[in-house]
C-alpha positions as CSV (number, residue, x, y, z in Angstrom):
1,M,-17.5,5.5,-21.4
2,K,-14.7,5.4,-24.0
3,E,-11.9,5.2,-21.5
4,Q,-13.6,2.4,-19.6
5,S,-14.0,0.4,-22.8
6,L,-10.4,0.9,-23.8
7,L,-9.2,-0.2,-20.3
8,K,-11.3,-3.4,-20.6
9,N,-9.9,-4.1,-24.1
10,W,-6.3,-3.6,-23.0
11,I,-6.8,-5.9,-20.0
12,N,-8.3,-8.6,-22.3
13,E,-5.4,-8.5,-24.7
14,S,-2.6,-8.3,-22.1
15,C,-1.0,-11.2,-20.4
16,N,1.7,-9.5,-18.2
17,I,-0.1,-6.8,-16.2
18,V,1.4,-5.1,-13.2
19,F,-0.5,-3.0,-10.7
20,F,1.1,-0.1,-8.8
21,G,-1.1,1.4,-6.1
22,G,-1.2,3.7,-3.1
23,A,-3.4,4.9,-0.3
24,G,-6.4,5.7,-2.6
25,V,-6.9,1.9,-3.1
26,S,-7.6,1.5,0.6
27,T,-9.7,4.6,1.2
28,E,-12.6,2.8,-0.2
29,S,-12.1,0.3,2.6
30,S,-12.5,3.3,5.1
31,I,-8.8,3.6,5.7
32,P,-7.9,7.3,5.6
33,D,-5.4,8.6,3.2
34,F,-2.4,10.4,4.9
35,R,-3.1,13.5,3.0
36,G,-6.9,13.3,2.6
37,V,-9.4,15.5,4.5
38,D,-9.5,13.0,7.4
39,G,-5.9,11.9,7.0
40,L,-3.0,12.0,9.4
41,Y,-1.8,15.4,8.2
42,H,-5.1,17.0,9.1
43,Q,-5.1,15.8,12.7
44,E,-3.7,17.7,15.6
45,Y,-1.1,16.1,17.8
46,Q,1.7,17.2,20.1
47,Y,4.2,16.2,17.4
48,P,3.8,16.2,13.6
49,P,3.1,12.7,12.0
50,E,6.5,12.6,10.3
51,T,8.1,12.9,13.7
52,I,6.0,10.4,15.5
53,I,6.3,7.6,12.9
54,S,10.1,8.0,12.6
55,R,12.7,5.5,13.7
56,S,14.3,7.8,16.2
57,F,10.9,8.8,17.8
58,Y,10.0,5.1,18.0
59,R,13.2,4.4,19.9
60,S,13.0,7.4,22.2
61,N,9.3,7.5,22.9
62,P,7.7,4.1,22.2
63,G,4.6,4.9,24.3
64,E,3.6,8.0,22.3
65,F,4.6,6.2,19.1
66,Y,2.3,3.3,19.8
67,R,-0.6,5.5,21.0
68,F,-0.6,7.2,17.6
69,Y,0.1,4.0,15.7
70,K,-2.7,2.1,17.3
71,N,-5.2,5.0,17.0
72,K,-4.4,6.3,13.5
73,M,-2.6,3.5,11.5
74,L,-4.2,0.3,12.5
75,F,-7.6,-0.7,11.0
76,P,-8.0,-4.4,11.9
77,D,-11.7,-4.4,10.9
78,A,-11.1,-3.1,7.4
79,K,-12.2,-5.4,4.6
80,P,-11.0,-5.6,0.9
81,N,-13.0,-3.5,-1.5
82,P,-13.8,-4.1,-5.2
83,A,-10.4,-2.8,-6.3
84,H,-8.6,-5.5,-4.2
85,L,-11.0,-8.2,-5.4
86,A,-10.7,-7.2,-9.1
87,L,-6.9,-7.4,-8.9
88,A,-7.0,-10.8,-7.1
89,K,-9.3,-12.1,-9.9
90,L,-6.9,-10.8,-12.6
91,E,-4.0,-12.7,-10.9
92,E,-6.2,-15.8,-10.7
93,L,-6.8,-15.5,-14.4
94,G,-3.1,-15.4,-15.0
95,K,-3.1,-11.9,-16.4
96,L,-1.8,-9.9,-13.4
97,K,1.8,-10.9,-12.5
98,A,2.3,-8.6,-9.4
99,V,0.7,-6.1,-7.2
100,I,3.2,-3.4,-6.0
101,T,1.7,-1.4,-3.1
102,Q,2.6,1.5,-0.9
103,N,0.0,0.4,1.6
104,I,0.7,-1.4,4.8
105,D,-2.8,-2.8,5.6
106,G,-2.5,-6.3,4.0
107,L,-5.9,-6.1,2.2
108,H,-4.5,-7.3,-1.1
109,Q,-3.5,-10.6,0.4
110,E,-6.8,-10.8,2.3
111,A,-8.6,-10.4,-1.0
112,G,-6.7,-13.3,-2.5
113,S,-3.7,-11.8,-4.2
114,K,-0.6,-14.0,-3.9
115,N,2.3,-12.0,-5.4
116,V,2.2,-8.7,-3.4
117,L,5.3,-6.5,-3.1
118,E,4.8,-4.2,-0.1
119,L,7.1,-1.2,-0.5
120,H,6.4,0.1,2.9
121,G,6.0,-3.1,4.8
122,S,2.9,-4.4,6.6
123,V,1.2,-3.9,9.9
124,R,0.4,-7.6,9.9
125,R,4.1,-8.5,10.5
126,N,5.9,-7.6,13.7
127,H,9.0,-8.7,15.4
128,C,10.8,-8.5,18.8
129,T,13.8,-6.2,18.5
130,R,15.7,-8.4,21.0
131,C,15.1,-12.1,20.2
132,M,13.5,-11.5,16.7
133,K,10.4,-13.6,17.5
134,L,7.6,-12.9,15.0
135,F,4.1,-11.6,16.0
136,T,0.9,-11.2,14.1
137,L,-1.1,-7.9,14.4
138,E,-3.5,-9.6,16.9
139,E,-0.5,-10.8,19.0
140,L,1.0,-7.3,18.9
141,L,-2.2,-5.8,20.2
142,S,-2.7,-8.4,22.9
143,S,0.9,-7.9,24.1
144,M,0.5,-4.2,24.9
145,G,1.2,-3.4,28.5
146,E,-0.5,-0.8,30.7
147,D,1.8,1.8,29.0
148,G,0.5,0.8,25.6
149,V,3.8,-0.6,24.5
150,P,3.9,-4.2,23.2
151,R,6.7,-6.4,24.6
152,C,7.9,-9.9,24.0
153,S,8.1,-12.5,26.7
154,C,11.9,-11.8,26.7
155,S,11.0,-8.2,27.6
156,G,12.2,-7.0,24.2
157,L,10.2,-4.2,22.4
158,I,8.1,-5.3,19.5
159,K,8.4,-3.3,16.3
160,P,6.0,-3.3,13.4
161,D,7.6,-4.3,10.1
162,V,6.6,-1.1,8.4
163,V,9.1,1.4,6.9
164,L,9.3,4.4,9.2
165,Y,10.7,7.8,8.4
166,E,14.5,7.7,8.5
167,E,14.4,4.1,7.3
168,S,15.2,2.8,3.8
169,L,13.0,0.7,1.6
170,D,13.8,-2.9,1.3
171,E,16.3,-3.3,-1.6
172,D,15.0,-6.8,-2.6
173,V,11.4,-5.5,-2.8
174,L,12.6,-2.5,-4.8
175,S,14.6,-4.6,-7.3
176,R,11.8,-7.1,-7.8
177,S,9.4,-4.2,-8.4
178,V,11.7,-2.7,-11.0
179,A,11.9,-6.1,-12.7
180,Y,8.2,-6.6,-12.8
181,I,7.4,-3.1,-14.1
182,S,10.1,-3.1,-16.7
183,Q,8.8,-6.4,-18.2
184,A,5.1,-5.6,-18.0
185,D,3.1,-5.2,-21.2
186,M,0.5,-3.2,-19.2
187,L,0.9,-1.1,-16.1
188,I,-2.1,0.0,-14.1
189,V,-1.4,2.8,-11.6
190,G,-4.1,3.6,-9.1
191,G,-5.0,5.5,-6.0
192,T,-1.6,7.3,-5.7
193,S,-0.6,10.9,-5.9
194,L,2.8,9.8,-7.4
195,T,4.5,12.3,-5.2
196,V,6.1,10.0,-2.6
197,Y,9.7,9.0,-3.6
198,P,11.5,6.7,-4.2
199,A,8.3,4.6,-4.7
200,A,6.7,6.9,-7.3
201,G,9.9,6.8,-9.4
202,L,9.3,3.1,-10.1
203,I,6.8,3.7,-12.9
204,D,9.6,5.3,-14.9
205,Y,10.9,1.8,-15.5
206,Y,7.8,0.9,-17.6
207,R,8.7,0.5,-21.3
208,G,5.3,-0.4,-22.8
209,N,2.6,1.6,-24.3
210,K,-0.4,0.7,-22.0
211,M,0.2,2.7,-18.9
212,V,-3.2,3.5,-17.2
213,L,-3.6,6.0,-14.4
214,I,-6.8,5.7,-12.3
215,N,-7.1,8.4,-9.7
216,K,-9.6,10.9,-8.3
217,T,-7.2,13.8,-8.6
218,V,-4.6,14.9,-11.1
219,T,-1.1,13.5,-10.8
220,P,2.3,14.8,-12.0
221,M,2.4,11.8,-14.4
222,D,-0.9,12.3,-16.2
223,D,0.7,13.6,-19.3
224,K,3.0,10.5,-19.5
225,A,0.2,8.0,-19.3
226,D,-1.4,6.3,-22.3
227,L,-4.8,6.4,-20.6
228,V,-6.1,8.5,-17.7
229,I,-9.3,7.7,-15.9
230,S,-10.7,10.0,-13.2
231,G,-12.9,8.2,-10.6
232,S,-13.2,5.5,-8.0
233,I,-10.6,2.9,-8.5
234,G,-12.9,0.2,-7.1
235,K,-15.7,1.1,-9.5
236,V,-13.4,1.4,-12.5
237,L,-11.7,-2.0,-11.9
238,R,-14.9,-3.8,-10.9
239,E,-16.5,-2.8,-14.2
240,A,-13.3,-3.6,-16.2
241,V,-12.8,-7.0,-14.7
242,G,-16.3,-8.0,-13.8
243,V,-16.4,-8.8,-10.1
């Protein structure tokens, strides 16, 4: 395929690659996309997902928040797929400088990536809202009481370090993402609809001429990309990188 060959050539001749990815990267690890057929927006609950995973709902109804969070947002058995592994290899080769992700599952790090900027936080980091003690995902799950709410030994409520609705993105992560993208000689964008802002707006900072979009569906930015590949991001990156 001509597009696949061009992608491989661009990767070979680039030395400052940045990857920007979304939910589609992890769907191949059996983690549902929010807006996919089996995603959160196609489930039926007493409250809409945007309400349940909001800061105010978390504070006012932690039991219902954690019931939803545990059942629909935690996938502790998920494993990295070929896309994660290919990106980790590119970083190991010194070509990929940063992975910027909208995902909260931590699979990039599990695959071996070191420099991962998590725009929306991570389910693998949690903290007590009273004493600020840190908890792993496993510790959070084991500290859930009969009501399903995880509490610290100080009786404080434990909160996942994920960006909820009504919360702002971390300014340091945002500024570092802008810096990496603006300095990249190649930008690979994959598994994202590019409709969630402010995250999607980050690719506007790219100044090069090798922006690649890999997605199964059309995005609003297709006409601005230098190369568009429709298909499985795991398959495309595995073939391009050779993992």
